[in-house]
C-alpha positions in Angstrom: -69.8 47.5 67.7 -66.6 48.6 69.2 -65.6 45.0 70.1 -66.1 43.8 66.5 -63.9 46.7 65.3 -61.1 45.7 67.7 -61.3 42.0 66.4 -61.0 43.1 62.9 -58.0 45.3 63.8 -56.2 42.4 65.4 -56.8 40.0 62.5 -54.4 39.6 59.5 -55.6 39.7 55.9 -56.2 36.2 54.4 -53.7 36.7 51.5 -50.9 37.6 54.0 -51.5 34.5 56.1 -51.3 32.3 53.0 -48.0 34.1 51.9 -46.4 33.5 55.3 -47.4 29.8 55.2 -46.0 29.4 51.7 -42.8 31.1 52.8 -42.4 28.8 55.7 -42.8 25.8 53.4 -40.2 27.1 51.0 -37.8 27.8 53.9 -38.2 24.3 55.1 -37.8 22.9 51.6 -34.6 24.9 51.2 -33.2 23.5 54.4 -33.9 20.0 53.2 -32.2 20.7 49.8 -29.1 22.2 51.5 -28.8 19.2 53.8 -29.2 16.9 50.9 -26.5 18.7 48.9 -24.1 18.7 51.9 -24.8 14.9 52.4 -24.2 14.2 48.7 -20.9 16.2 48.7 -19.7 14.4 51.8 -20.6 10.9 50.5 -19.0 11.8 47.1 -15.7 12.7 48.7 -15.9 9.8 51.2 -16.8 7.2 48.6 -14.5 8.5 45.8 -11.8 5.9 45.3 -8.3 6.9 46.4 -5.6 6.7 43.7 -1.8 6.6 43.5 0.2 8.0 40.6 3.6 6.6 39.9 6.1 6.6 37.0 7.8 3.5 35.7 10.5 3.1 33.1 12.2 0.4 31.0 15.6 0.5 29.3 16.9 -1.7 26.6 20.2 -1.9 24.7 19.8 -2.0 20.9 22.1 -2.0 17.9 21.4 -0.2 14.6 20.2 -2.3 11.7 20.5 0.3 8.9 23.2 2.8 8.1 22.9 5.7 5.6 25.4 8.1 4.1 25.4 10.9 1.6 28.0 13.0 -0.3 27.6 16.1 -2.4 29.4 16.2 -5.7 30.1 19.6 -7.3 31.2 20.9 -10.7 31.9 24.5 -11.8 32.4 25.8 -15.3 31.7 28.9 -17.4 29.9 26.6 -19.9 26.8 24.7 -18.8 27.5 21.6 -21.0 31.1 21.4 -19.8 29.9 21.7 -16.2 27.4 18.8 -16.8 30.1 16.6 -18.4 32.4 17.2 -15.4 29.7 16.4 -12.9 28.8 13.2 -14.8 32.4 12.1 -14.8 32.8 12.9 -11.1 29.6 11.1 -10.2 30.7 8.0 -12.1 34.0 7.9 -10.2 32.3 8.2 -6.8 29.8 5.5 -7.6 32.5 3.2 -8.9 34.5 3.8 -5.7 31.5 2.9 -3.5 30.7 -0.2 -5.5 34.4 -1.2 -5.3 34.1 -1.0 -1.5 31.5 -3.7 -1.5 28.2 -1.8 -1.7 25.6 -3.2 -4.2 24.5 -0.8 -6.9 20.9 -1.3 -5.7 21.8 0.4 -2.4 23.1 3.5 -4.2 21.0 6.5 -5.2 21.9 9.5 -7.3 19.7 12.6 -6.9 18.6 15.0 -9.6 21.1 17.7 -10.6 20.8 21.1 -9.1 22.0 24.1 -11.2 23.0 27.5 -9.8 23.7 30.3 -12.2 26.3 33.0 -11.3 26.1 36.5 -12.6 28.9 39.0 -12.9 29.3 41.8 -10.4 30.4 45.3 -11.3 31.6 48.2 -9.2 30.0 51.5 -9.9 30.7 54.9 -8.3 27.9 56.9 -6.7 28.3 60.6 -7.7 29.0 63.0 -4.8 25.9 64.5 -3.3 23.5 61.7 -4.4 22.0 59.3 -2.0 23.4 61.3 0.9 27.0 60.7 -0.2 29.5 63.5 0.3 32.0 62.0 -2.2 32.3 59.4 -4.8 31.7 55.9 -3.2 31.9 52.5 -4.9 28.9 50.3 -5.0 28.9 46.6 -6.0 25.9 45.6 -8.2 24.9 42.3 -9.8 24.4 42.4 -13.5 22.4 40.1 -15.8 25.6 38.8 -17.5 26.3 35.1 -16.8 29.6 34.4 -15.1 29.4 30.5 -14.8 27.5 27.6 -13.4 27.7 25.4 -10.3 26.1 21.9 -10.6 25.6 19.6 -7.7 24.4 16.1 -7.2 24.0 14.0 -4.1 25.0 10.4 -3.9 23.3 8.4 -1.1 23.8 4.9 0.3 21.3 3.0 2.5 22.6 -0.4 3.5 22.6 -2.9 6.3 26.4 -3.3 6.2 27.5 -1.6 9.4 31.2 -1.9 8.7 31.7 -0.8 5.1 29.6 2.4 4.9 31.5 4.2 7.7 34.8 3.4 5.9 33.4 4.8 2.7 32.4 8.0 4.4 36.0 8.5 5.6 37.9 7.5 2.5 35.7 8.8 -0.4 37.4 12.2 -0.1 40.6 10.6 -1.4 39.0 11.1 -4.8 39.7 14.8 -4.5 43.2 14.1 -5.8 41.6 12.8 -8.9 39.8 16.1 -9.4 36.5 15.1 -7.8 34.9 17.8 -5.6 32.9 16.0 -3.0 31.7 16.8 0.5 31.2 13.7 2.7 28.6 13.6 5.4 28.9 11.5 8.6 27.1 8.2 8.5 23.7 7.9 10.2 22.9 4.8 12.2 19.2 3.9 12.4 17.0 1.3 14.1 14.0 0.3 11.9 12.1 -2.0 14.3 11.2 0.8 16.7 7.4 0.5 16.3 7.4 -3.2 17.3 9.8 -2.5 20.2 7.5 0.2 21.6 4.9 -2.3 22.4 7.1 -4.5 24.5 8.8 -1.5 26.1 5.4 -0.2 27.2 4.7 -3.5 28.9 8.0 -3.5 30.7 7.6 0.1 31.9 4.1 -0.6 33.2 5.5 -3.6 35.1 8.1 -1.3 36.7 5.4 1.2 37.6 3.3 -1.5 39.2 6.2 -2.8 41.3 6.9 0.8 42.5 3.2 1.3 43.4 3.1 -2.0 45.3 6.2 -1.1 47.3 4.7 2.3 48.2 1.3 0.9 49.2 2.9 -2.0 51.1 5.0 0.4 53.2 1.8 2.3 54.1 -0.1 -0.9 55.1 -2.5 -0.5 52.2 -3.6 -2.6 49.3 -3.0 -1.8 45.6 -6.2 -1.9 43.4 -6.7 -2.0 39.7 -4.8 0.1 37.1 -7.0 3.2 36.3 -4.9 5.0 33.7 -1.5 4.6 31.9 0.2 7.1 29.7 3.4 6.5 27.7 5.9 9.3 27.4 8.2 9.9 24.5 11.0 7.5 23.7 14.6 8.5 24.5 17.1 6.9 22.2 20.7 7.7 23.2 24.2 6.4 22.5 25.0 3.6 24.9 25.8 5.0 28.4 24.2 8.4 27.7 21.0 9.4 29.6 20.1 12.6 27.9 16.4 13.5 27.8 14.2 15.9 25.8 10.5 16.8 25.9 10.3 15.9 22.2 12.3 12.7 22.7 15.9 11.9 21.8 16.7 10.0 18.6 20.4 9.5 18.2 21.8 8.7 14.8 25.5 9.0 15.5 26.1 5.7 17.3 25.9 2.1 16.3 25.1 0.9 19.8 22.2 2.6 21.5 20.0 2.5 24.5 16.2 3.1 24.4 14.3 4.3 27.4 10.5 4.2 27.7 8.6 6.0 30.5 5.0 5.3 31.6 2.9 7.4 34.0 0.4 5.1 35.7 -2.5 5.6 38.2 -3.8 2.9 40.5 -6.7 2.5 42.9 -5.6 2.2 46.5 -7.7 0.5 49.2 
C-alpha cells in the first residue's frame, strides 16, 4: 500500500500535464511567428526599390501680350448735382484724351460712380470737472449737417498695344491744367497664355530632372529606373534678369519682358 501511495505522490495531475503541453505548443508557435515576422521585415526592406529624388527646372523668356491701366477721376462740390456734372465733364475729357492717343473706345471702361458725403465738424468745450477734465477742453464732433460731396469714377484701359498705354499713363495727368482731378496708376503688363505654357514648362523641367538623375546615378555606377513621382512647384514670373522666388509664386506685372521659371520635384527608381 505504501508503494502505491508513493507512485501517486510522484505523479502529476492530468490537467496539469495537458496545460504544460499546450503551453509548449504555443511557445513553439510564437517562435515560428516571430521568425516569420523578422523574415518578412528583412525581405521587405531588402526588396523595396531604391529611389532617388531630384529637382529639375526650366526657364523661358516671355513678353507680355496685354497691358492694363486705370485712373481715378474726382469731383468735389457742395451740391450733389453740380459734383455729378463736374465729374461727367472730367470723365469725358479723359476718355477723349485716351481715344486721341490711339486706344479704341471698346478697350475703355468707365466704372460706376462712388459718392462720399461729408458732414460738418464742430468744436465744443467740455465743462471743467466732467469726464475727468480739470478745465474747459475743446472736443471736435461730427454733426449731421452736410458739408459737401466727393464723387469718384475709375477709367480703365485693357489693350494689346504695348506702346501707347504706358504713354497715356504718364501724360494723362496733363489734363490737371484743364481742371481735371485724376490720379494715374502705373500700367500693368500681363501674359495671358500662362495655362498653355505651364504644360510645356512642366515637360522641360522634368527633362532637366531626368538629366540630373542620370548624371548622379552614372557617377555612382548605377542604373536609373522609371519615374515614380513628379510634382510641379509654383511658377515664378519675374522681370528679365531677376531671380526672386516666393513660396506662393512670383507674378510680376511691372515689366514688359519677363522670365518664367518652373520647378519639378521628381523621384526615380534606382537599380
